[in-house]
N, C-alpha and C positions, 0 to 999 in steps of 0.2 A: 504493500500500500504506500502511496506517496505520502511524504511527511507533512504535506499540507492538506491531507484528507483525514477525516475522522468518521467512524461508522457507528450509527445508533440503530440497532435492529436492521431493517432493510433500507435505511436512509443514509446516504453518504453526504457529509457536509464538507464543502470545499472552502478553504480559506485562501484567497488569492489577492494578488496585487493587480491593479489596472495596468494594462500595457499601452504604450503610446500609440501603437498602430491599430488599436481596436476602433471600430466605428463608434461614433458617439451614441450613447444610449438615449432612449426616449426620456422625456420629462414626465414627472408625475402628473402635470396638468394634462398631458396627452390621454391619461386614463379617464379623465372626466368627460371625454367625448363619448358619444353613444355609438361609436363604430366598433364592430366586432373585429377581432384580429389578434395577432401575436405582438407583444411588446417586450422590450428589454429595458429594465429600470435600474437605476442606481439611486438609492435613497437611504434615509435614516429611519430606523424603527422607533416610532414615538411611543407606542403602547402595544401590548400583546394581550388578547382576550381569548381564553379557552371556552368554547361553547360546547353544547352537547353533541354538536356535529364537528365542523371544522375549527381550526385555529385561525383567528382573525389577527392579521398584522396591520396596524395603522402605520402607514409610511408617509414621509414628507420629504420634500426638497424645497428649494427656494421658489418653486413655481406653484406648489399646491400640496394637497394632502389627499389620501385615498385609503380605502380598506381593501386589502387583498387576502384571499383565503388559501390556507394550506390544509390538505386533508390526507389522513392515513386511514383512520377508521373512526367511527363515532366517538367523540369525547377524548380521543388520543392526541396528545400534543405533537404537532408537526414541527419539524426543524428545531428540536429541543436545545441545540447549542446556541441558537440565536437569541439574544437577550434584548431588552429595551435599551435604546440609545446606540445599538450596534448599527454600523453601516453595511448595506447589503447590495449584492448584484442579484436581480431576480428576473426570471422569465415568466410573463403573465399572459394568460389567454383570456380575452374578453368575449363573452357570449351574451347575446340579447335573446332571452327566452320569455315569451308572453309579456313583452314590454318590461321585463326585469333584467337588470344588468348583473352578470356574475363575473367576477374577476378571480380566476383560479391560478395558483402558482404551480408551474411545472418544474422549475428549478430555483433554488435560492442558496446563495453562499455569502459568507462574510467577506468584506473587503477592508483593507487597512487605511486607504488614503483618499476617501471621498472628501470632496470640498463642499461644505454647506455654507454658501454665501447667502445670508438672509437680509442683506441690506438692500431690499427692493421696496416697491411701493407699499408693501404690507407693514414694514417696520421703519422705514427711513422717513424722517421729518425734514422739511425744508429749514434752512437757517431762519432765525427770527426776522432778520432784515429782509428776507424774501417774501414774508407774509404781508400781503396787502389786502385790507378789507375792501368790500365793495362800496362802502361809503366813507366819508370822513367823520371820525368821531373820537374825541380824546378818551372817552370811556372804553371804547373798544381797544384803542391802543394800550391803555393801562392794563387791560385784561389779556394782553397777548400771550403772556406766559401760561395763563390758565387755559387758553384755547390750545396752545401747543401741547400741554400736558394731557388734555382731553383727547386730542387727535392721536397722540402716541399710545394712550391706553386702549383706545378703540381698535387701532390697527394691530397692536400686540395681542389683544383678546381674540380678534379674528384669526390671526396667525396661529395662536395656541389652540384654536378649536373651541373656545368658549362660545356659548350661545349669547347673542346680543339681544337683550330684552329692553325695549323702550316702553316706559310707563308714562303717559302724558295726560294732562287735564283734558276733559272732553269738551273743549270749546274751540273757537276759531284759532286762537293763539296757540293752544296746545297741539291741535291738529297740524297747523302750519309748520311748527317746529319739528314735530315727529315725522311728517312726510318728507321734509327737507333732508333730515338725517337718513331716513329710509332709502331715499334715492341715491345718496352717496355711499351708504354702507353695503347695500345689496350687490352692486357690481364687484366689490372687493370679496364678499363672501362667495359669489359665484365663481370668481377667478380662482379662489382658493380651493373650493370643494365641488365645483361643477353645478350646473343648472339643476340637476336632478335632486341634489341634497341641500340646496341653499336654504330652503324653509326649515330644515332641521336645525339650522344654526341661527335663526332669527325669529323674533316675535315682537308684536306691538300691541299694547292694550291700553284703552282709555280708562281714566279714573273719573268718576262722577264728581268727587270732591276736589277742591284745589289744593290738596295736600296728599301725601302718601299715606292712605288710610290703612289701618292695621289689618283689615280683612284682605286688602290688596297684597300686602307683604306676605300674608299667610298663603295666599294662592301662589305667589311667585316662588316661595320657599318650598311649597309642596311639590310643584312641578320640577323644581331644581333638584330636590332630593331624589325624585323618581328617575330623572335622567342620569344622575350621578350613580345611583345604585344599579340601574338597568344597563347603562351604556358606558360606565366608568368615565364619565365626562367630568371636566372641570366645572367649578361653580360659574354661573352665568355672569356676564357684565350687565348691570342694571343702569339704565340712563333715565333719569327723572327729568321730564320736560314740563315746564310751567307748574312745577311743584317741587318740594324738597328743601326749601330754605328756612322754614319756620319751626317754631316750637312744636306745632301739631305734627310735623313730619318726624320728630325726633325719635319717638318710640319705635316706629316702623324701621327707620334707618338703623338704629342701634340693634334691633332684632336681626336685620339682614347681616350686619357686620359680625354678629356672633357666629354666623354660618360662613364667614369669610367671603361674602359677596362683595366684589368691587363695585363702587357706586360713583356715578358722575351726576351732578346736579346742574341743570340749566334752568334758571328761574329768574323772575323779576319781582317776586313778592317781597314786601318789606321784611328786612331782617336786621336786627341790631348788630352793629359791627364794632369790634374793639381790635385795634392793631391789625386791621384788614382781615379779620377772622370773624365768622358768625358762629352761632350756637351749634350748627350742624357740622362745622368743618373738622372737628376731631374724629368724626366717624365716617367721613366720606373721602374718596380719593381725589376728586377734582370738583371745584365749585366755580361756576360761571354765573355771576349775578352783578348787575350794575351797582348795587348798593355797596359792594365790597370796595369800590373805587370812587365813591362819592356821587354815583349816578342815581337814577330813580326809575320808577315803573315804566316810563315812556319808552325805554329801550327794552322791548318785550322779549319774552322767552323765544317766541317764534323767530324774531330777528337774530337773536344770539345763536340759535340752533342753525339758522340759515348760514351765518358766517362760518360756523364750525364745519358745516357740510362742505363748504368750498375748500377748507383746509384739508379735510379728510380725503377728498377726491375731487380735484378741480376739473376732472373730465366728465363728472356727472351732469345730468340735465340741469341747465341753468334756469331754475324756476323763479324768476325775479318777482313773480306775483305773490309768492308766499310771505315774505316779510312785510309787504304792503298790506296783505290781508290780515296778518297778525296785528299790525297797528290799528287797522280799521276795527277789528273785532274787540280789541281792548281799549279803544278810544285814545290811542296814543297821540301825543302832541309833541311838537318841537322839531329841532334840526334834523335828527336822525330819521324820523318818520317821513318828513317832507322829501328827503333824498330817496328813501325806498319807494315812496309813492311815485316820484318822477321816474325812477328806474323801471318801474313796472309797466309804464306806458299804457296804463289802464285808466278809464274814467272812474272817478271816486264813487259816484253813485252806483256804478256797475259792481265795484268791489263791495260796497255796502250790501247789495243784494246777495252776492255770494256768501258773505259773512253771516248774514241773517239766515240763509238757507242751511249753512253748515251748523249753526247753533240749533236750528230747528230739528235737523236730522239727529244731532247729538243728544237732544233732549229725549228722544225716543229710543235711540240705540243704547244710551246709558253706558254700562260697562261692556256691552257686546262689541266685538271687533266689527269694523265697518266694511271689511272685504272689498275695498275700492269704491264704495258708494260716495264717500267724501271726495275722493280724488276725481270722480266723474264730475262733481259740481264745480270743483276748482278749475278743471280743464275743459269745461264745455265751450264749444265754439261761440265766440262773442257775437257772431252773426246768426247763430241758430240756438237761441236760449230757451228752447221748449221746456227743458227740465227745470231750469231756474224759474221760468215764468209760472210753471205749474205750482211749484212749492211756494214761491214768493206771494202769489195771489192768496193762497190759504193763510199764510203768515199774516198778511195785512188784515184779512177778515177777522182772524182770531185776536189780533192786537186791538182792533177797533172795538170788538165786543168786550174784551178784558178791560180796556181803558175806561169804558162807561161804568163798569162795576167798581173799579178802583176809585175813580173820582166820586162816585156816589157814597161809598162806605168809608172813605178816608176822613179822619178828623184833623182839620187844619187849623193852626193858630200861629200867630206871630209873637215871638219872644221879645223881651225888653231890649235885647241887643240886635233887634231887627232881623233875626233869622226866622224864616218860615219853616215850621216842622209839620210834616204830615204823618200821622200815626194810623195804622190800619191793621186789623186782624187778618193777616195775609192768608193764613191757613183756611179761614172761612170765606175768603173772597176769591179763591182760585179753585179750579177743578183738579182734584188729585190725579196725577198721571197724565194730564193733558198739557199741551203747550198754551201759554207760557207758564213755566214753573214759578214758584214764589220769588226766587232771586231775580229772574228776568222780569217778573211783574213789577217788582219794586223799582227796577230801572225804568220801566215804561211809565210808572207813576211819576218818577222824578223828572223824566223828560217832558211829560205833559205839564207839570207845574212850572218847569223852566220856560216853556213856550208861553205860558199864561202870564208869568210874572217877570219875564225878561231876565235881567242880570242880577236879580236879588239872590241873597243867600238862602239856600234851600237844603233841607235834610229830610229824606223820606225813610220812614221806619216801618218795617213789616214784622209783625210778631206772630208766633204760634205758641203752642203750649210750652215748649222748652227751647225755643230759638228766637233770634232776631236777625233779620237781614237788613242791611243799611246801604243807602246810596246818597251821595251828596254831590255838589258841584264844586268846581275848582276854586270859587271865591271863598267857600267855607274852608277848603284846604289851606288857603293863604292865611286864614284866621287862626289856624292851628288844629283843625279837625283831623283826627287820625284814629281810625278804628283800632289799630294795633295798640296804641298807647292807652286807649280807653279800656281795652280788654285787660291789659296789664294792671291798670288801676282797680278794676273790678276784682281781679284775683286777689289783690291785697285787702280790699275793703270788705268783700264777702267771701272769705275762703270756704265757707260751708256751702256756697252756691254751685260748686263744681263747674266753674266758668272756664270755657275754652273758646278759641276762635281767632279771627284775624282776617287778613286779606291785604288789599291795597289800602292806602290812606283814606280814600273816599268811598270805598266799596268793599264790603266784607260781611261776615256773619258771626254771630255769637251763640254759643250753646250753654245751657245751664239746666239745673233741675227745675221742675215746674214750680215748686214752692218759692223759688227765687225770682220769678218773673216780675212781679210788681215792684220789687226792690231794684231790679236791673233797669226797668223802664224809668223809674223815678231818678236813678242816678244818671241815666243817659240824658234825660231832659235837663238835669242840672249841669251836666258836663257841657252840653251844647250851649246852654244859657250863659256859661262862664267864659266862653271863647272871646 
């Protein structure tokens, strides 16, 4: 027997060096095609899984990853001398049977001098000076390192075979950000694992609440553990879009970190910052939020995610409409929004129609995946808007009917500091499960009062048995109105009320026990009166 050969049962393992005159082997990415045939591969063994049937070898090179199968007899380990992290030379036969691809090893041997160059698009980041954002913004420039860290973690996670899970708020801003990232990430996953397996490595789920709710993290962890146990996978990368920055997110984030889940937060909700760090930063891997650098809510999560998508994959579809829609949906104002609006080359009223339709669809989809329905609305031909016209007509009719009810049942009064407050039992003034929901309805009431009273200071308060939802205008914000600061005050003043909540400065929600309702409303009125 040759000194470079070892025998195990009927299997001979050859350990050989590459020869300079050998024809170049196929790349692992060649295996992701759906073409039958014989392939010669040189790659690294990333993981070995023994099933009841064949032995599965997970292989990779700098072009991609694949699973190839070696078989001796059911449950018997094929090629036992080959270990994880070994480099191998393998001959693989691909057969397509009943639309299922089978990749079987006919020969495999260890090699000593394979070169694993991984400095490709999956792992290599451009120098900081080469990153140019699509608009001019000092806040984006200040966050450049955060963007680079997020891009590097996403690419490394894809290369390592982690599932990328995007969890986003179910509104226009959240959907815009998530879709922008999806369109950048999916081509990289497809390049790495092939078209057939790409959805195994990616998922996207909306969250009804504007924070990472505990039931959502339990779902994510449950699926993650199942994948880890069944398929020996790494923990998924979780990307939180339009949520993740507040105290309400903290429990879920800390729970995920106990299971070694890497987390990226892309958000624009108010978060208290000390030394450029927020309350969630000790428990997450990367945080992109304008408040970290002195910015505010007007640079929305959808805009931030759009910029990140361009860094991750500059060759992806350039959907300039997305950051403009994100700003329209969250009523953004200012320098950044005006640039995104101009870049979109879309009429503002047309964008408002799309944003309204997305919010309408999201209110019924809730936590269900949209399966491309939202994407259809965003990309409908502007000259043929039958889908948008159908939905928008129903939206306008429902808003008209709801507005009449809101104005009829709202109790309006002017406080001594000249602020108009409108208080309504929103739970009894809306139809449960129908559009518009309580939060949206309070926004409609506030808009109606603004139109009626002009530029006056207005706060609209909707209450239910154990919650309050708030909307105000920018003039009250200038006077100091801030939902988050009021929630913090309540938590100190009535610790027995089990108060939680927050949101943006002029739009948010508060939860409490029912017995605390009268006290919360009284303190809220006093807080507004003292502005």
